[in-house]
C-alpha positions as CSV (number, residue, x, y, z in Angstrom):
1,M,-49.8,173.2,-150.8
2,G,-50.6,169.7,-149.8
3,T,-53.2,168.3,-147.4
4,P,-51.8,168.2,-143.8
5,I,-51.6,165.1,-141.7
6,I,-54.2,165.5,-138.9
7,M,-54.4,163.0,-136.1
8,V,-57.0,163.4,-133.3
9,E,-56.9,161.2,-130.2
10,T,-58.8,161.5,-126.9
11,F,-57.2,160.2,-123.7
12,Q,-58.9,159.5,-120.4
13,V,-56.4,161.5,-118.3
14,P,-56.3,165.1,-117.2
15,L,-55.0,167.8,-119.6
16,E,-52.1,168.6,-117.4
17,Q,-50.8,165.1,-117.7
18,V,-50.9,165.2,-121.5
19,W,-49.3,168.6,-121.6
20,K,-46.4,167.3,-119.5
21,A,-46.0,164.3,-121.8
22,I,-45.5,166.5,-124.9
23,T,-43.4,169.3,-123.3
24,D,-41.3,167.8,-120.6
25,K,-38.0,166.3,-121.9
26,D,-37.8,163.6,-119.2
27,A,-41.3,162.5,-120.0
28,M,-40.8,162.7,-123.7
29,K,-37.7,160.5,-123.5
30,E,-39.9,157.6,-122.2
31,W,-42.3,157.5,-125.2
32,Y,-41.1,160.0,-127.9
33,F,-37.5,161.1,-128.5
34,D,-34.5,162.1,-126.3
35,I,-34.5,165.9,-126.8
36,A,-31.7,167.1,-124.5
37,D,-32.0,170.8,-125.6
38,L,-35.8,171.0,-125.6
39,S,-37.0,174.5,-125.2
40,L,-40.5,176.1,-124.8
41,T,-39.2,179.6,-125.6
42,E,-40.5,181.0,-128.9
43,G,-37.6,181.5,-131.4
44,D,-35.4,178.8,-129.7
45,T,-34.2,175.8,-131.6
46,F,-33.9,172.2,-130.4
47,N,-32.5,169.0,-132.0
48,F,-32.9,165.2,-131.7
49,Y,-32.2,162.0,-133.5
50,E,-34.0,158.6,-134.0
51,G,-32.8,155.6,-132.0
52,P,-29.5,154.7,-130.5
53,S,-27.8,154.9,-133.9
54,K,-28.8,158.6,-134.1
55,I,-30.0,158.7,-137.6
56,Y,-32.2,161.3,-139.2
57,H,-31.2,164.6,-137.5
58,H,-34.4,166.6,-136.6
59,Q,-34.1,170.3,-136.0
60,C,-37.1,172.3,-134.8
61,K,-37.7,176.0,-134.1
62,V,-40.3,177.0,-131.6
63,L,-43.0,179.1,-133.2
64,E,-45.8,179.3,-130.6
65,V,-46.4,178.1,-127.0
66,V,-49.7,178.6,-125.2
67,P,-49.3,176.7,-121.9
68,H,-51.7,173.7,-121.6
69,K,-53.1,174.6,-125.0
70,R,-50.7,174.6,-127.9
71,F,-47.1,173.8,-128.8
72,K,-46.1,174.7,-132.3
73,H,-42.7,174.3,-134.0
74,T,-41.0,173.7,-137.3
75,W,-39.8,170.2,-138.2
76,T,-36.8,169.8,-140.5
77,H,-34.3,167.2,-141.5
78,P,-31.2,169.3,-142.3
79,S,-29.0,166.3,-143.0
80,H,-31.4,165.0,-145.7
81,S,-33.6,167.8,-147.0
82,R,-33.8,171.5,-147.6
83,G,-37.5,171.5,-146.8
84,T,-39.3,172.8,-143.8
85,S,-42.6,171.5,-142.3
86,V,-44.7,172.7,-139.3
87,L,-45.9,170.6,-136.4
88,T,-48.7,171.7,-134.0
89,W,-49.8,170.0,-130.9
90,D,-53.3,171.3,-129.7
91,L,-55.0,170.2,-126.5
92,D,-58.6,170.6,-125.4
93,E,-60.2,169.5,-122.2
94,L,-63.4,167.4,-122.5
95,D,-65.1,166.6,-119.2
96,G,-62.0,165.4,-117.5
97,E,-60.6,163.8,-120.6
98,T,-58.1,165.4,-123.1
99,R,-58.3,165.6,-126.8
100,L,-55.0,165.9,-128.6
101,T,-55.0,167.2,-132.2
102,L,-51.7,166.8,-134.0
103,T,-51.3,168.6,-137.3
104,H,-48.2,168.1,-139.5
105,E,-48.2,170.5,-142.4
106,D,-46.0,170.7,-145.6
107,T,-44.4,167.2,-145.4
108,E,-44.4,167.4,-149.2
109,N,-41.4,169.8,-148.8
110,F,-39.2,166.8,-148.1
111,S,-39.6,165.4,-151.6
112,D,-35.9,166.0,-152.2
113,A,-35.0,163.5,-149.5
114,G,-36.6,160.4,-151.2
115,S,-39.3,157.9,-150.4
116,D,-38.3,157.5,-146.7
117,F,-39.7,161.0,-146.2
118,S,-43.0,160.5,-148.0
119,K,-46.3,161.7,-146.4
120,E,-47.4,158.0,-146.1
121,N,-44.4,157.2,-144.0
122,F,-45.0,160.2,-141.8
123,E,-48.6,159.0,-141.3
124,V,-47.5,155.5,-140.3
125,G,-44.9,157.0,-137.9
126,W,-47.4,159.4,-136.2
127,H,-49.9,156.5,-135.8
128,G,-47.3,154.5,-133.9
129,I,-46.1,157.5,-131.9
130,I,-49.5,158.9,-130.8
131,R,-51.9,155.9,-130.8
132,I,-49.4,153.4,-129.4
133,N,-46.4,155.0,-127.7
134,L,-48.2,158.0,-126.1
135,R,-51.2,156.0,-125.2
136,N,-49.1,153.3,-123.5
137,Y,-47.2,156.0,-121.6
138,L,-50.3,157.8,-120.4
139,Y,-52.1,154.5,-119.4
140,H,-49.0,152.9,-117.8
141,I,-48.9,150.1,-120.4
142,E,-45.4,148.6,-120.8
143,R,-44.1,146.8,-123.9
144,T,-42.5,143.7,-122.3
145,P,-40.2,141.3,-124.2
146,F,-40.0,137.6,-123.8
147,T,-37.4,135.5,-125.7
148,I,-36.4,131.9,-126.1
149,E,-33.9,129.9,-128.2
150,I,-35.3,126.9,-130.0
151,N,-33.2,124.2,-131.7
152,A,-35.5,124.1,-134.8
153,P,-35.8,126.0,-138.0
154,A,-38.0,129.1,-138.1
155,E,-40.5,127.6,-140.5
156,K,-41.2,124.7,-138.0
157,V,-41.5,127.1,-135.1
158,W,-43.9,129.3,-137.0
159,K,-46.0,126.3,-138.0
160,V,-46.2,125.2,-134.3
161,M,-47.3,128.7,-133.3
162,W,-50.1,129.0,-135.8
163,D,-51.2,125.6,-136.8
164,H,-54.6,125.3,-135.1
165,D,-53.9,122.1,-133.2
166,T,-50.5,123.1,-131.8
167,Y,-51.8,126.7,-131.1
168,T,-54.3,125.2,-128.7
169,Q,-51.5,123.2,-127.0
170,W,-48.9,126.0,-126.5
171,T,-51.5,128.5,-125.2
172,T,-52.6,126.1,-122.5
173,P,-50.7,128.0,-119.7
174,F,-53.1,130.9,-120.4
175,C,-56.3,128.9,-120.7
176,K,-57.0,125.3,-121.6
177,G,-58.7,125.0,-125.0
178,L,-57.8,128.4,-126.4
179,Y,-58.2,128.7,-130.2
180,Y,-58.3,131.3,-132.9
181,E,-60.6,131.9,-135.9
182,G,-59.6,133.9,-138.9
183,V,-56.8,134.3,-141.6
184,L,-53.3,135.4,-140.7
185,E,-53.1,138.0,-143.4
186,A,-52.5,141.7,-143.2
187,N,-55.6,143.8,-142.2
188,E,-57.7,140.6,-141.5
189,I,-59.6,140.4,-138.2
190,V,-58.8,137.4,-136.0
191,H,-60.8,136.1,-133.0
192,F,-58.8,134.7,-130.0
193,L,-61.3,132.6,-128.1
194,A,-61.7,130.4,-125.0
195,P,-64.0,127.4,-125.1
196,D,-66.9,129.5,-123.6
197,G,-66.8,131.9,-126.6
198,S,-65.1,134.7,-124.6
199,G,-61.9,136.4,-125.8
200,M,-60.8,139.3,-127.9
201,Y,-60.6,140.4,-131.5
202,S,-57.5,141.8,-133.2
203,Q,-56.3,143.0,-136.5
204,V,-53.3,141.5,-138.2
205,F,-51.2,144.7,-138.5
206,Y,-48.2,143.1,-140.3
207,V,-47.2,139.6,-141.3
208,K,-44.2,138.1,-143.0
209,P,-44.5,134.3,-142.8
210,Y,-41.8,132.5,-140.8
211,E,-40.3,135.9,-139.7
212,K,-42.7,138.3,-138.1
213,I,-46.4,138.9,-137.2
214,I,-47.9,141.9,-135.4
215,F,-51.4,141.9,-133.9
216,S,-53.2,145.1,-132.9
217,H,-55.8,144.2,-130.3
218,I,-59.2,145.9,-130.7
219,G,-61.8,144.8,-128.3
220,S,-63.5,142.0,-126.3
221,I,-65.7,139.1,-127.4
222,K,-68.5,137.7,-125.4
223,E,-70.4,134.5,-126.4
224,G,-68.6,134.7,-129.7
225,V,-69.8,138.3,-130.5
226,E,-67.5,141.3,-130.9
227,I,-68.3,143.9,-128.2
228,P,-67.9,147.6,-129.2
229,V,-65.0,149.2,-127.4
230,D,-66.3,150.7,-124.1
231,E,-64.7,153.1,-121.6
232,A,-62.6,150.3,-120.0
233,G,-61.5,148.9,-123.3
234,R,-60.2,152.3,-124.6
235,H,-57.2,151.9,-122.3
236,W,-55.9,148.8,-124.2
237,T,-57.4,148.9,-127.6
238,G,-54.6,149.3,-130.1
239,S,-52.2,147.4,-127.9
240,L,-49.7,145.3,-129.8
241,E,-48.6,141.7,-129.6
242,M,-45.6,140.9,-131.8
243,Y,-43.6,137.8,-132.6
244,T,-40.3,137.9,-134.4
245,L,-38.4,134.7,-135.5
246,T,-34.7,134.9,-136.3
247,E,-32.9,131.8,-137.5
248,K,-29.1,131.2,-137.4
249,D,-27.4,127.8,-138.0
250,G,-30.7,126.0,-137.5
251,I,-31.5,127.6,-134.2
252,T,-34.4,130.0,-134.0
253,T,-34.6,132.9,-131.5
254,L,-38.2,133.7,-130.8
255,L,-38.9,137.2,-129.5
256,A,-42.4,138.0,-128.2
257,E,-43.2,141.6,-127.4
258,V,-46.4,142.3,-125.6
259,D,-48.1,145.6,-124.4
260,I,-49.1,144.8,-120.8
261,D,-51.0,147.0,-118.4
262,Q,-50.2,147.1,-114.7
263,K,-53.3,145.0,-113.7
264,H,-52.1,142.0,-115.7
265,K,-48.3,142.4,-115.4
266,D,-47.5,139.8,-112.7
267,Y,-49.8,137.2,-114.4
268,M,-48.1,137.7,-117.8
269,L,-44.6,137.7,-116.4
270,S,-45.2,134.3,-114.8
271,T,-47.3,132.8,-117.6
272,F,-45.8,133.9,-120.9
273,P,-42.5,132.1,-120.4
274,K,-44.4,128.9,-119.8
275,A,-46.1,129.3,-123.1
276,L,-42.8,129.9,-124.9
277,E,-41.4,126.7,-123.3
278,E,-44.4,124.9,-124.8
279,I,-43.6,126.3,-128.2
280,K,-40.0,125.0,-127.7
281,R,-41.1,121.6,-126.6
282,L,-43.5,121.2,-129.6
283,S,-40.9,122.5,-132.1
284,T,-38.2,120.1,-130.9
285,D,-40.4,117.1,-130.4
286,A,-40.0,114.7,-133.4
287,E,-43.5,113.4,-132.9
288,T,-45.1,116.8,-133.4
289,I,-47.1,116.7,-136.7
290,I,-47.9,119.9,-138.4
């Protein structure tokens, strides 16, 4: 018997709100999966798939339901494996906050389905589902896409975005003189800074040069110093900022996806397109030197 996957996360919202998020099919559709036949009756079975292409059939049997406390069910992939695992969602109230403990046992039983069903892949998946998707849902953070077509190869667009001189130019709509410090390599910490030394620090979650980069934002910086995540910062720490470049026939489509809270939504909706236009201008300007 292998070691279970255990993920513990505390949210600054009432327990009832988290319980609804993990047991109400309409709520779950917004951050988790579309489970049309969801049931909270012990012994019942429910089914769902991943994404619009409906791959990876999941079938689950309800094992235990303790309202506002525990939701426990099997987790199987009948189209790919003969194995069965068990998933448990436990909730505890802590001074107005809610601690969620997710335990996924027996994932090694899917070894007959190949590497896509490895424990490591489940761990990565649950990290995204709980610490990003659920958190965003509970804190009303929306992943907002911005896109632009640029008549330039992806390599040049990438260099415009991340060369230090041109980075300062295209980010001017946000703040004049913005710059970054750090190396754009996986797991490295990068500082995004204004001239007065304020800003934020982020981890490079994933990077493939000229194609994609994902930043996971961590916390604030004041006078050049990383500030430990405080109560206010817990709402947005872990938020993602992603850039994807797709080139076809010499034209690059740049897709930026940003997790935005309600407080900054209007500002970002008006400012981010201006920044993308600057990337386009610099990428198509023959005088741009990078």
